[in-house]
Phi, psi and omega in degrees: 000136179251128176232125184056030177087001181242149184281130183229129177278166179289334174296317176299317179296319179293319181296317181295314180300315179297319181293321179293323176298315186292317176301314181294317181294320182293319178297317178295322178295317179295315179300314179297319178293322177295315183298317183285338177268009179283338179255134179291157180288151181284169177293328177293318178298319178291323177290320177299317178296317177297322179292322177296314181299316184293325179288335180259001183284138177262130177255137183293000000 
């Protein structure tokens, strides 16, 4: 197959498509994480986290 005047194999196309999917999913995940971290946690969430940490803490 010729693309832009150069011969390209199906393996090269699959590798390029896989790379684009990986890049798109990583970009989406980073954007989603930034969007979710824009609001600070509520007092209930902080208390639940503290309770969880205290319940799993190992004392010597």
